[in-house]
N, C-alpha and C positions, 0 to 999 in steps of 0.2 A: 372180761366182759363186754360184749360190745353192744352199740346202741339197739341193734335190733333186736338186743336181749333185755330191755330195758321197759319197761310198758310203765304208761304216764296214768295218774291218777285223777290229772289236774281237769275240772273245767277251765278252758278257755274266759280271756276278760274281755266281754264285748260290749260297748257304749251302749249303753240303752237295753241290756241283755241281762244282765246279771239278777236274780232274783236278792233280794235283800227282805230282813225281819221289819215291821212295819215302826220307822222313823228313824233306822238305818240309812246312812248314809249312800247313795245310789252311785255306783262307780260309771266314773267318765273320765276318758283321755281325750286331751286337746291336743294338735301339735303347734307349739307355741313357735317356734323358729323351726320355719321349712328351707331346703334350699332349692327348693323351686320358685321360691319368694324371692331367691339371691344371700340368705342367712349361711353365716359360717356352716352351720350344722344341722337335724333335724332333732330338735327338745320335744318331747312332749311335755304336758303337764296333768299330772293323775288326781283324782279327786277320788276316795273313798275309805272304807272304814274298817278297823280292825276286822272285820268281820265279812268282807266283802270275799266270794267266791268259793274257793276251797281253802279252807284254813282252820285254825285252831284256838279251841277256847284254852286259856290258863287258869289255874284256880282265882287269881285278881278279879273274873270275869263276876265270880258271883262275894268272895269274898274279902274283905279289904285287909283282911292279914294274910291272903296265900300268894304265892310264888306268883310275879309276874312273866309276864313274857324271856325276858331277859336273865331271869334267875331259873329259866327252867332244865332240867337235868338232858342235856344234850344226847347221852348214851340209850336214851329211852327212842329217840328220834330218828339216829344216823344211824344206818344202815341194821336195821333191829329185825330181828324173829318175829313174824307177824303168823296168824291164823285166819283166817277167811272163814267166814262163819254163810252160807248159803239159808237164807231166807227170806226168798227169794216168793217162797208163797203165801205169806203174806201180804195181805192186800191193805186198802184204804185203810185208816186210824184205826189198824189191827193191833193187838199187842203182842209183840215177840218174848216168848216164857223162855223159862229156864230150860223146858224140853225139846222146846227148837234149837236148844245151843249145846245139847249135851255130847255129842259127835266134835263140835271144835272144842269143848272144853276139854273131853278126851288129850285131843290134839294139844292145845297149850300144856296140858301136862307134859307129854312126852318130848315136847321142843322147849319148854321152859320159857315160852313166849310171855313177851311183856305187852306186846299189842294186839291185840280183836279187833278186824275189821268185819262189821255187820253189811254183806251183801242183801239190799231188797231189791234191786234191781229197778230204783226208783228215781236214777238219775236218770232213765229213757223221756221224764216228764220235765228235765233243766229246761226253766225259762217258762213253763206253760201256766196255766192257771192253778192247777191241780197239783202242781208241785208240793205244798204244805200239805195236801191231804195224805204223806206217807205214812209207813206202819212204825209203832215206836216203841222201845226197848221197856219193859216192866224193870220198875225199880227194886222190886228184890231180887230178878236175875243180877242184874247190874251189882248190887251187895254182894251178890254169889261171885263172880267175875274177879272181885277188887278182894275176895276174901283167897282166891286163889294165885293172886300176884299180879293179875293185868293191870295196868297201868295207863294204858292208852287204849282209848276206844273209839275209831274208828266207821262214820257210815258215810252213804251216798244219799244223805237225806238232809233237810232245812235243819233239823235238831234229831236227840237219841231220844225228847221228850214229843207227846204227841202235841199239836200246833190246831186248834180250830178258830173260826172267825169271832170267836167269844174270849177265848183264851189261850196263851202259848202257857204251856206245862213248864216246870223246872224242877221236877222232882229228881232223875237222872243227872242232871244238872247239880244239884246240889249235892249228889250223894258221891258221885266222882271228883268235881272238884273238892269238896270237903273235906275228901280224902288223901288230897293232894295229886289228883292225877290228872290228865290230859283230856279233852274231847278234840276229835278231829272233824269236821261237816262239809255236806256238800261234796264228799268224793266221787269220779267219774273213774266208770272202766272194772267197777268190783267185779262185775258179771264176767267180763274178758279174761280177769286176772283168776276167776274161779274157772273157767273154761282152757285155761294154761296148763291145767292139770300140774304147776308145778308143787312138789312137795316139801321146799324148806324154802316158802314166800320170806323175802327179806325186803323190807320198805326202807326210805327216807323221807321224815316229814319235818322239815326245815324251816320256821318261822324265819321272818326278818328279827333283826335286834335290836327290838325298839322299845328301849329305854323307859321301865315303867307304866308298860300295857298291858291290856287284859285278855289279847287276842293279836294275830296276825295271819295273812294270807301265806301261805304257802305254794310250796310246787312239790305235790307229793308223787313219790314213783316207785315202782318196785322190779322185784327182779329174782331169778332161782338163786337161793345162796347155795351155800355146802352143806353137806348131813352135819 
C-alpha cells in the first residue's frame, strides 16, 4: 500500500481556526524553543481539549462507568472495514433518517462492517460560522445501526446530534455511547472517499493513549482493503 493510496480524513489543526463546542478549550500551538533563536531544537507547546479537531468520543464522555479512551477496543479502530453512507442531500438542520441509510445498511451486512461513516459534505464549512448548522442523525436510526452490529459511527460534522444556538442535543450520543459504542466527529474528505469508488473501504481511527480520558484527537485515514 503506497502513500498515494491512503486518504487523509483529518482536518489540519491551525491555531485560532479550529471549531469547538461552547466552553471547550481552543487549539493553540506556540513555539517555545526555536532553532532560529539559538535553542537546541524546535519544540512547540500545545493547548487543546479531548474533543479538538477530528476526534473520537469514548463512552466515558457521557457515562461515569463507561470505557475511557485508554480502554477502547482497538480492533474496532485499526484497519477496520468501513461503509460510507452518502447523505449529502440532507441540508442544514435536516434529520438523517433510516430511509437515508438503507443502501449503506445493506452494505454493512454484506461486509460485516462495524464502522459506518456518514458523509454529509458539511466539512466544506469547516471553520465557517455555519459549521454547527449541519444535518443530524435520527435517534431511532442510530438504534437500528447498533442493532446491526455497528460499533463506530463517524461523521464530517461537529456532532451526530442537532446543534442550535439554544441547545446542543445529546440523544444520539447517549444511545451510541450508552451501548459501549464510539463516535468520531469532525472528519474530513468523506466526499472524496465516496468519489474514490472503493468497494472495500478500510479505516484507522486511532486515538492517543490518554489515561482516564473521555475523548481524544486522532489521525483518521482510509484505504482500499482486500475483498
